[in-house]
Structures are given as structure tokens and as C-alpha cells.
Backbone as numpy.savetxt, mean C-alpha at the origin, in Angstrom:
# Nx Ny Nz CAx CAy CAz Cx Cy Cz
-11.32 -1.03 -12.90 -12.16 0.17 -12.90 -11.29 1.42 -12.90
-11.66 2.39 -13.71 -10.96 3.67 -13.70 -11.59 4.58 -12.65
-10.96 5.72 -12.46 -11.54 6.70 -11.54 -12.92 7.14 -11.99
-13.12 7.24 -13.30 -14.43 7.62 -13.83 -15.48 6.55 -13.51
-15.09 5.28 -13.57 -16.00 4.19 -13.22 -16.37 4.25 -11.74
-15.37 4.53 -10.91 -15.63 4.68 -9.47 -16.59 5.83 -9.22
-16.39 6.92 -9.92 -17.24 8.09 -9.77 -18.70 7.74 -10.07
-18.92 7.02 -11.17 -20.27 6.64 -11.54 -20.88 5.67 -10.53
-20.08 4.74 -10.02 -20.57 3.80 -9.01 -21.01 4.54 -7.75
-20.24 5.54 -7.37 -20.57 6.32 -6.16 -21.84 7.12 -6.39
-21.97 7.75 -7.55 -23.19 8.51 -7.85 -24.41 7.60 -7.86
-24.25 6.36 -8.32 -25.35 5.41 -8.28 -25.78 5.13 -6.84
-24.80 4.97 -5.95 -25.10 4.77 -4.53 -25.82 5.98 -3.94
-25.48 7.15 -4.44 -26.03 8.41 -3.89 -27.29 8.85 -4.63
-27.87 7.95 -5.39 -29.13 8.27 -6.08 -28.98 9.19 -7.26
-27.81 9.22 -7.86 -27.59 10.07 -9.03 -27.52 11.54 -8.70
-27.22 11.85 -7.44 -27.15 13.26 -7.01 -25.80 13.85 -7.39
-25.70 14.35 -8.61 -24.45 14.95 -9.08 -24.41 16.45 -8.87
-25.53 17.02 -8.42 -25.56 18.47 -8.17 -24.89 18.79 -6.84
-25.29 18.05 -5.81 -24.69 18.27 -4.49 -23.33 17.60 -4.39
-23.23 16.37 -4.93 -21.97 15.64 -4.90 -21.25 15.83 -6.23
-20.63 16.99 -6.38 -19.90 17.28 -7.61 -18.63 16.42 -7.67
-18.04 16.36 -8.82 -16.89 15.47 -9.02 -15.77 15.73 -8.02
-15.40 16.98 -7.83 -14.29 17.29 -6.92 -14.62 16.88 -5.50
-15.86 17.08 -5.07 -16.29 16.67 -3.73 -16.16 15.17 -3.55
-16.57 14.41 -4.54 -16.52 12.95 -4.46 -15.07 12.47 -4.40
-14.20 13.11 -5.16 -12.79 12.71 -5.18 -12.10 13.02 -3.86
-12.24 14.27 -3.41 -11.49 14.74 -2.23 -12.01 14.12 -0.94
-13.34 14.02 -0.80 -13.92 13.55 0.46 -14.46 12.12 0.38
-14.33 11.49 -0.78 -14.83 10.13 -0.92 -13.78 9.14 -1.35
-13.34 9.24 -2.61 -12.44 8.23 -3.18 -11.08 8.20 -2.47
-10.44 9.36 -2.34 -9.10 9.38 -1.75 -9.10 8.93 -0.29
-10.02 9.43 0.57 -10.06 8.90 1.95 -10.39 7.41 2.01
-11.24 6.93 1.09 -11.59 5.51 1.08 -10.36 4.65 0.80
-9.52 5.07 -0.14 -8.31 4.30 -0.44 -7.37 4.28 0.77
-7.23 5.44 1.44 -6.36 5.47 2.62 -6.90 4.59 3.74
-8.22 4.60 3.92 -8.83 3.79 4.97 -8.62 2.30 4.69
-8.81 1.89 3.44 -8.61 0.49 3.09 -7.16 0.06 3.32
-6.22 0.95 3.06 -4.81 0.62 3.27 -4.50 0.46 4.76
-5.17 1.25 5.60 -4.97 1.10 7.04 -5.51 -0.24 7.53
-6.64 -0.66 6.97 -7.24 -1.91 7.39 -6.58 -3.13 6.75
-6.03 -2.95 5.58 -5.42 -4.06 4.84 -4.09 -3.59 4.28
-3.01 -3.57 5.10 -1.72 -3.03 4.64 -1.17 -3.71 3.40
-1.60 -4.97 3.13 -1.10 -5.66 1.95 -1.44 -4.92 0.66
-2.47 -4.08 0.71 -2.86 -3.33 -0.48 -1.79 -2.33 -0.89
-0.91 -1.99 0.05 0.14 -1.02 -0.24 1.31 -1.63 -1.00
1.34 -2.97 -1.10 2.49 -3.64 -1.70 2.55 -3.41 -3.20
3.71 -2.99 -3.67 3.92 -2.78 -5.10 5.28 -3.33 -5.49
5.46 -3.57 -6.81 6.71 -4.08 -7.34 7.14 -3.24 -8.53
8.42 -3.03 -8.64 8.93 -2.29 -9.79 10.27 -2.89 -10.21
10.46 -2.98 -11.52 11.70 -3.52 -12.07 12.68 -2.38 -12.33
13.90 -2.55 -11.88 14.93 -1.52 -12.04 16.15 -2.14 -12.70
16.70 -1.46 -13.68 17.93 -1.92 -14.34 19.12 -1.16 -13.77
20.08 -1.90 -13.27 21.31 -1.29 -12.74 22.39 -1.46 -13.80
22.90 -0.35 -14.26 23.93 -0.39 -15.30 25.26 -0.82 -14.72
26.14 -1.28 -15.61 27.49 -1.66 -15.19 28.17 -0.50 -14.48
28.85 -0.82 -13.40 29.56 0.15 -12.58 28.63 1.03 -11.74
27.33 0.88 -11.91 26.39 1.68 -11.11 26.28 1.08 -9.71
26.15 1.95 -8.73 26.07 1.46 -7.35 24.78 1.84 -6.67
24.18 2.99 -7.05 23.02 3.50 -6.34 21.77 3.50 -7.21
20.62 3.34 -6.56 19.30 3.51 -7.17 18.60 4.62 -6.41
18.11 5.63 -7.12 17.38 6.73 -6.49 15.91 6.32 -6.37
15.45 6.08 -5.13 14.08 5.62 -4.92 13.06 6.68 -5.31
13.46 7.94 -5.33 12.53 9.00 -5.73 12.16 8.90 -7.20
13.02 8.27 -8.00 12.74 8.07 -9.41 12.12 6.69 -9.67
12.66 5.66 -9.04 12.20 4.30 -9.30 10.90 3.97 -8.57
10.74 4.49 -7.35 9.54 4.21 -6.56 9.18 5.48 -5.79
8.66 6.49 -6.50 8.49 7.82 -5.91 7.56 7.87 -4.70
6.62 6.94 -4.57 5.69 6.98 -3.44 5.98 5.87 -2.44
7.20 5.31 -2.48 7.51 4.19 -1.60 7.55 4.65 -0.15
7.17 3.73 0.71 7.10 4.01 2.14 8.06 3.09 2.90
7.88 1.78 2.73 8.74 0.80 3.38 9.23 -0.18 2.33
10.55 -0.36 2.24 11.12 -1.35 1.33 11.09 -2.72 2.00
10.47 -3.70 1.34 10.31 -5.03 1.95 11.33 -6.04 1.44
11.56 -6.08 0.13 12.48 -7.06 -0.45 13.17 -6.47 -1.66
14.35 -7.00 -1.95 15.06 -6.69 -3.18 15.46 -8.03 -3.79
15.03 -8.26 -5.03 15.25 -9.56 -5.68 16.05 -9.35 -6.96
17.05 -10.18 -7.16 17.83 -10.15 -8.39 17.06 -10.93 -9.44
16.59 -10.23 -10.48 15.73 -10.84 -11.48 14.40 -10.09 -11.55
13.47 -10.61 -12.32 12.19 -9.93 -12.56 11.04 -10.77 -12.03
10.37 -10.29 -10.98 9.19 -10.97 -10.46 8.00 -10.00 -10.45
7.99 -9.08 -11.41 6.89 -8.11 -11.46 5.67 -8.69 -12.16
5.83 -9.73 -12.94 4.70 -10.31 -13.66 4.08 -11.47 -12.91
3.20 -12.19 -13.61 2.51 -13.33 -13.00 3.49 -14.46 -12.71
4.53 -14.59 -13.53 5.55 -15.62 -13.32 6.92 -14.96 -13.24
7.78 -15.55 -12.43 9.12 -15.00 -12.27 9.94 -15.20 -13.55
10.76 -14.21 -13.86 11.62 -14.26 -15.04 13.06 -14.03 -14.60
13.90 -15.03 -14.82 15.29 -14.87 -14.45 15.97 -13.86 -15.38
17.03 -13.28 -14.88 17.77 -12.34 -15.71 18.52 -13.09 -16.80
19.13 -12.35 -17.71 19.88 -12.97 -18.80 21.05 -13.78 -18.28
21.43 -13.57 -17.02 22.57 -14.27 -16.45 22.11 -15.44 -15.57
20.79 -15.74 -15.62 20.29 -16.89 -14.88 20.15 -16.66 -13.39
20.17 -15.41 -12.95 20.09 -15.12 -11.53 18.64 -14.92 -11.11
18.30 -15.41 -9.94 16.98 -15.17 -9.36 17.09 -15.50 -7.88
17.32 -14.47 -7.06 17.58 -14.72 -5.65 17.24 -13.46 -4.85
16.77 -13.65 -3.63 16.57 -12.53 -2.72 17.92 -12.00 -2.28
18.10 -10.69 -2.39 19.34 -10.08 -1.93 19.21 -9.76 -0.44
20.19 -10.14 0.36 20.12 -9.83 1.80 20.45 -8.37 2.06
19.85 -7.83 3.11 20.19 -6.46 3.53 21.54 -6.49 4.23
22.38 -5.53 3.94 23.70 -5.44 4.54 23.84 -4.10 5.26
24.19 -4.15 6.52 24.38 -2.92 7.28 25.75 -2.34 6.97
25.95 -1.11 7.38 27.26 -0.48 7.14 28.35 -1.17 7.93
28.01 -1.74 9.09 29.01 -2.48 9.86 29.45 -3.73 9.09
28.50 -4.40 8.45 28.86 -5.57 7.66 29.72 -5.18 6.46
29.36 -4.08 5.81 30.12 -3.64 4.64 31.53 -3.21 5.01
31.68 -2.56 6.14 32.99 -2.05 6.54 33.97 -3.18 6.85
33.44 -4.39 7.03 34.34 -5.53 7.27 35.08 -5.93 6.00
34.61 -5.44 4.85 35.27 -5.73 3.57 36.16 -4.54 3.19
37.41 -4.80 3.01 38.35 -3.74 2.67 37.97 -3.08 1.34
37.92 -1.74 1.36 37.61 -0.97 0.14 36.34 -1.49 -0.52
35.28 -1.72 0.28 34.06 -2.38 -0.21 33.34 -1.59 -1.30
33.42 -0.26 -1.26 32.66 0.55 -2.20 33.19 0.41 -3.63
34.45 0.06 -3.79 35.05 -0.06 -5.11 35.01 -1.50 -5.66
34.61 -2.44 -4.85 34.65 -3.84 -5.29 33.64 -4.10 -6.40
34.05 -4.93 -7.37 33.22 -5.26 -8.52 33.01 -6.77 -8.59
31.86 -7.14 -9.12 31.56 -8.56 -9.24 30.07 -8.81 -9.13
29.64 -10.06 -8.90 28.22 -10.38 -8.75 27.61 -9.63 -7.56
26.39 -9.16 -7.73 25.71 -8.46 -6.64 25.41 -9.45 -5.52
25.81 -9.11 -4.30 25.66 -10.01 -3.16 24.68 -9.50 -2.11
24.30 -8.24 -2.18 23.38 -7.69 -1.19 23.07 -6.25 -1.50
22.24 -5.65 -0.64 21.90 -4.24 -0.81 21.98 -3.53 0.53
22.08 -2.21 0.47 22.11 -1.39 1.69 21.37 -0.10 1.41
21.04 0.63 2.45 20.35 1.90 2.29 21.27 3.05 2.68
21.20 4.11 1.91 21.95 5.34 2.22 20.92 6.45 2.36
20.57 6.80 3.58 19.50 7.77 3.80 18.16 7.14 3.44
17.17 7.97 3.24 15.82 7.48 2.94 15.61 7.20 1.46
16.33 7.89 0.60 15.99 7.86 -0.82 16.95 7.08 -1.71
18.02 6.55 -1.15 19.00 5.86 -1.99 19.20 4.42 -1.53
19.22 3.53 -2.52 19.51 2.12 -2.29 20.79 1.79 -3.02
21.71 1.16 -2.32 22.98 0.78 -2.93 23.11 -0.73 -3.03
23.89 -1.21 -3.98 24.13 -2.64 -4.13 25.61 -2.92 -3.92
25.87 -4.10 -3.37 27.25 -4.56 -3.16 27.36 -5.95 -3.78
28.24 -6.18 -4.69 29.29 -5.36 -5.23 28.77 -4.58 -6.43
29.63 -3.69 -6.96 29.28 -2.99 -8.19 29.19 -4.01 -9.34
28.09 -4.05 -10.09 27.98 -5.03 -11.18 28.92 -4.69 -12.33
29.46 -5.73 -12.94 30.35 -5.54 -14.08 29.58 -5.49 -15.39
28.31 -5.80 -15.36 27.43 -5.71 -16.52 26.04 -5.31 -16.03
25.15 -4.95 -16.96 23.80 -4.54 -16.56 23.09 -5.68 -15.83
22.35 -5.33 -14.78 21.60 -6.30 -13.99 20.19 -5.76 -13.75
19.22 -6.67 -13.62 17.84 -6.29 -13.32 17.51 -6.72 -11.89
16.92 -5.81 -11.12 16.47 -6.15 -9.77 15.01 -5.72 -9.62
14.28 -6.43 -8.77 12.89 -6.09 -8.47 12.82 -5.53 -7.06
12.24 -4.35 -6.94 12.02 -3.74 -5.62 10.58 -4.03 -5.21
10.42 -4.58 -4.02 9.09 -4.84 -3.47 8.93 -3.94 -2.25
7.92 -3.09 -2.28 7.81 -2.05 -1.26 6.35 -1.73 -1.00
6.12 -1.06 0.11 4.81 -0.51 0.40 4.81 0.95 0.00
3.71 1.37 -0.63 3.65 2.73 -1.17 2.33 3.37 -0.81
2.37 4.66 -0.58 1.15 5.44 -0.34 0.34 5.47 -1.63
-0.97 5.18 -1.57 -1.76 5.17 -2.81 -1.78 6.55 -3.46
-1.68 6.58 -4.75 -1.70 7.83 -5.49 -3.10 8.43 -5.47
-3.20 9.65 -4.98 -4.50 10.31 -4.87 -5.01 10.70 -6.26
-6.33 10.62 -6.42 -6.95 11.03 -7.67 -7.15 12.54 -7.69
-7.14 13.11 -8.88 -7.53 14.50 -9.11 -8.51 14.50 -10.29
-9.10 15.64 -10.56 -10.04 15.72 -11.69 -9.34 15.45 -13.02
-8.02 15.58 -13.05 -7.27 15.37 -14.30 -6.80 13.92 -14.47
-6.94 13.10 -13.43 -6.40 11.72 -13.51 -7.49 10.67 -13.35
-8.73 11.01 -13.63 -9.82 10.06 -13.43 -9.83 8.95 -14.47
-8.98 9.05 -15.47 -8.85 7.97 -16.44 -7.94 6.86 -15.95
-7.23 7.10 -14.82 -6.34 6.09 -14.24 -7.15 5.13 -13.37
-6.50 4.06 -12.95 -7.12 3.08 -12.06 -6.39 3.07 -10.73
-7.06 2.70 -9.64 -6.36 2.56 -8.36 -5.24 1.54 -8.48
-4.21 1.70 -7.66 -3.06 0.79 -7.73 -3.38 -0.58 -7.16
-4.56 -0.75 -6.55 -4.93 -2.03 -5.98 -5.30 -3.04 -7.06
-5.41 -4.31 -6.65 -5.92 -5.34 -7.56 -7.37 -5.03 -7.92
-7.80 -5.48 -9.11 -9.14 -5.16 -9.61 -10.25 -5.55 -8.65
-10.05 -6.63 -7.90 -11.10 -7.12 -7.02 -11.46 -6.12 -5.94
-10.54 -5.20 -5.64 -10.77 -4.23 -4.58 -11.44 -2.95 -5.09
-11.47 -2.73 -6.38 -11.98 -1.47 -6.90 -13.44 -1.20 -6.52
-14.36 -2.17 -6.64 -15.75 -1.88 -6.22 -15.85 -1.48 -4.75
-14.99 -2.08 -3.91 -15.03 -1.77 -2.49 -14.62 -0.32 -2.23
-13.67 0.19 -3.03 -13.28 1.60 -2.90 -14.49 2.49 -3.14
-15.27 2.19 -4.18 -16.46 2.98 -4.47 -17.50 2.89 -3.38
-17.72 1.69 -2.82 -18.73 1.51 -1.77 -18.35 2.27 -0.50
-17.08 2.17 -0.11 -16.63 2.87 1.09 -16.66 4.38 0.88
-16.28 4.83 -0.31 -16.29 6.27 -0.60 -17.71 6.83 -0.49
-18.70 6.10 -1.02 -20.09 6.56 -0.92 -20.53 6.65 0.53
-20.14 5.66 1.35 -20.51 5.68 2.76 -19.88 6.87 3.48
-18.62 7.17 3.18 -17.95 8.30 3.83 -18.64 9.62 3.48
-19.11 9.73 2.24 -19.79 10.96 1.83 -21.14 11.10 2.53
-21.78 9.99 2.86 -23.08 10.04 3.52 -22.98 10.34 5.00
-21.82 10.11 5.59 -21.68 10.25 7.05 -22.00 11.66 7.56
-21.83 12.66 6.71 -22.02 14.04 7.16 -23.43 14.56 6.89
-24.34 13.69 6.47 -25.65 14.15 6.01 -26.77 14.01 7.03
-26.44 13.82 8.31 -27.50 13.73 9.32 -27.80 12.30 9.71
-28.69 12.14 10.71 -28.93 10.83 11.32 -29.42 9.78 10.34
-30.36 10.13 9.47 -30.91 9.14 8.54 -29.83 8.60 7.62
-29.03 9.48 7.06 -27.98 9.05 6.15 -26.84 8.37 6.90
-26.61 8.77 8.15 -25.56 8.13 8.94 -25.88 6.66 9.13
-27.13 6.35 9.40 -27.51 4.94 9.56 -27.31 4.17 8.27
-27.63 4.80 7.15 -27.41 4.14 5.86 -25.92 3.92 5.63
-25.12 4.93 5.96 -23.67 4.83 5.78 -23.09 3.73 6.67
-23.57 3.65 7.90 -23.11 2.61 8.82 -23.43 1.23 8.26
-24.61 1.09 7.68 -24.97 -0.19 7.07 -24.06 -0.55 5.92
-23.71 0.45 5.09 -22.82 0.19 3.96 -21.42 -0.21 4.43
-20.92 0.48 5.46 -19.59 0.17 5.97 -19.57 -1.20 6.65
-20.65 -1.51 7.36 -20.73 -2.83 8.00 -20.73 -3.93 6.96
-21.45 -3.71 5.88 -21.48 -4.71 4.81 -20.12 -4.85 4.15
-19.44 -3.71 3.93 -18.13 -3.75 3.28 -17.08 -4.40 4.17
-17.00 -3.97 5.43 -15.96 -4.47 6.31 -16.32 -5.79 6.96
-17.55 -6.24 6.77 -17.95 -7.52 7.33 -17.65 -8.67 6.41
-17.04 -8.38 5.26 -16.71 -9.44 4.31 -15.60 -10.32 4.87
-15.47 -11.48 4.28 -14.54 -12.47 4.80 -13.12 -11.94 4.92
-12.70 -11.11 3.97 -11.33 -10.60 3.98 -11.04 -9.79 5.22
-12.07 -9.14 5.79 -11.86 -8.29 6.95 -12.27 -8.97 8.24
-12.65 -10.25 8.19 -13.06 -10.96 9.40 -11.99 -10.94 10.48
-10.74 -11.34 10.17 -9.69 -11.33 11.20 -9.48 -9.96 11.81
-9.64 -8.89 11.02 -9.47 -7.54 11.56 -10.55 -7.24 12.58
-11.80 -7.58 12.26 -12.89 -7.33 13.19 -12.70 -8.12 14.48
-12.21 -9.37 14.36 -11.98 -10.17 15.55 -10.90 -9.56 16.41
-9.82 -9.07 15.77 -8.73 -8.45 16.52 -9.21 -7.20 17.23
-10.01 -6.38 16.53 -10.55 -5.17 17.15 -11.43 -5.54 18.33
-12.24 -6.59 18.18 -13.11 -7.02 19.26 -12.33 -7.46 20.48
-11.23 -8.20 20.26 -10.40 -8.63 21.39 -9.77 -7.43 22.08
-9.33 -6.45 21.31 -8.73 -5.26 21.91 -9.75 -4.49 22.74
-10.96 -4.43 22.24 -11.99 -3.70 22.99 -12.32 -4.41 24.29
-12.41 -5.75 24.27 -12.76 -6.49 25.48 -11.68 -6.41 26.53
-10.42 -6.18 26.10 -9.31 -6.14 27.06 -8.79 -4.73 27.28
-9.47 -3.71 26.75 -9.04 -2.34 26.94 -9.26 -1.93 28.40
-8.52 -0.95 28.92 -8.66 -0.54 30.33 -10.08 -0.17 30.71
-10.79 0.55 29.82 -12.14 0.98 30.17 -13.08 -0.21 30.32
-12.92 -1.25 29.47 -13.78 -2.42 29.57 -13.44 -3.24 30.81
-12.15 -3.38 31.11 -11.74 -4.11 32.30 -12.25 -3.42 33.55
-12.12 -2.09 33.58 -12.58 -1.33 34.74 -14.09 -1.46 34.91
-14.81 -1.44 33.81 -16.27 -1.57 33.89 -16.67 -2.93 34.45
-15.96 -3.99 34.03 -16.26 -5.31 34.54 -15.94 -5.41 36.03
-14.82 -4.80 36.44 -14.45 -4.84 37.85 -15.47 -4.08 38.70
-15.94 -2.92 38.20 -16.93 -2.14 38.94 -18.24 -2.91 39.04
-18.60 -3.60 37.96 -19.85 -4.38 38.00 -19.73 -5.53 38.99
-18.55 -6.14 39.06 -18.35 -7.26 40.00 -18.43 -6.79 41.44
-17.86 -5.61 41.73 -17.91 -5.06 43.08 -19.34 -4.73 43.48
-20.08 -4.14 42.53 -21.46 -3.74 42.81 -22.36 -4.93 43.11
-22.07 -6.06 42.50 -22.89 -7.23 42.71 -22.49 -7.98 43.99
């Protein structure tokens, strides 16, 4: 689904009210918050993959160019695993690269100048990823990271959310519910019903159970039980 498809789905939920719920309102207060909310509830949705080519003698990858919205780097793999099936590099390599700290690297004499097969990766600040050793020929690596979802604007409604297709209808349903929350008691009840239906699906079952356990063991609930026991 594109952003335009999401927009139409939301308007359908809202009874075709495009006068009050103009496009910009739906995007800013519906679609974008819905995507952020889903990512909070299901962090796996933030996972993305990108293929990067490291040229011979190159040591650093600028994450601002290769993964501009990256948040947490999870894995670095030598080879291409961005598609449905893994593809080894032209050199037959396909392996997870271990993270190497600066203490580990400093144990190797003149480590920054060493050349040969890539054996690991390290981070230099927030935006740079380095590989050890410097490759003697071009190499392909896959970066697996969590990224902040790209917000929609009125100019990008032809794009699709970065999530898998199966999640796109849920973005529209949650966005419609968020827009209804501010419309008074009658609409709030409708919005609550929509959110309950959306978050009550099997995928969110473990989350609801975890929240329930936290509520039952929270200080206020424990104190209430203790007060009730004393009173009886």
C-alpha cells in the first residue's frame, strides 16, 4: 500500500470526511504517529537491511549515506542477504562479521594499515563503521539495523511504509483511531474499539500479556491489594 492508499483507507474509516480530516491533518496526526506507535509495540518492524560495497583499500562506511535513518546496528554480514535468499559474494564469502573493540584492535601492531580478508568491524563515533582488515579488492557487506520510520509528507504519498506489506492495513486502522480520539466521548469509544481490535490480534498477544503482568505487579496494584487485605 502506498501513502495514498493509506489515506483512502483512513477516510473510509472516518466516513469519507475529507473536509474536516484534510490530507495534511491525516498525515501529521494519523499516519506518522501510527507508524511510531507500531514500532514501539513491535520493535522488529524497525529492522532494515542495506547492501554496501566497500572498495579496495577503503576502511570506513559513512552510515549517514548508507543508512541515513539508522538507530541501532544489529549485524554486519559479509555477502548479500538483502533479498529472499542469501547471495554469496564473488569471492564465496558469507559470514557474520564480529564486532571488534578498540582494545582488541590495538592488540594488532599497526592494525589500521593491515590489508587482507575482512575479519571484523568496529565503530568510530555514531556515524562511521570501519572494517578490519582493509580489503585488497571490492567487497559487499550487508548492514542489518533498526531505523526510525520515514515520516510521510504531502509530497511523498506515492511511497510505501518501510514495513512488510502485511502491516500496512494496520497502520491505516491505527491512524484512523488516533484521529478519532480527540473527537469527544462517542468517538473515543469507537476509537478504543478500533485499537482494541488492532492490538488484540495474535501478533500483539504476548505484548498484552506482558503489560498485564506489569500492571498486576506494579507498586500501586500491590499497595491496593495489601490495603484490601488489611481492611478485611
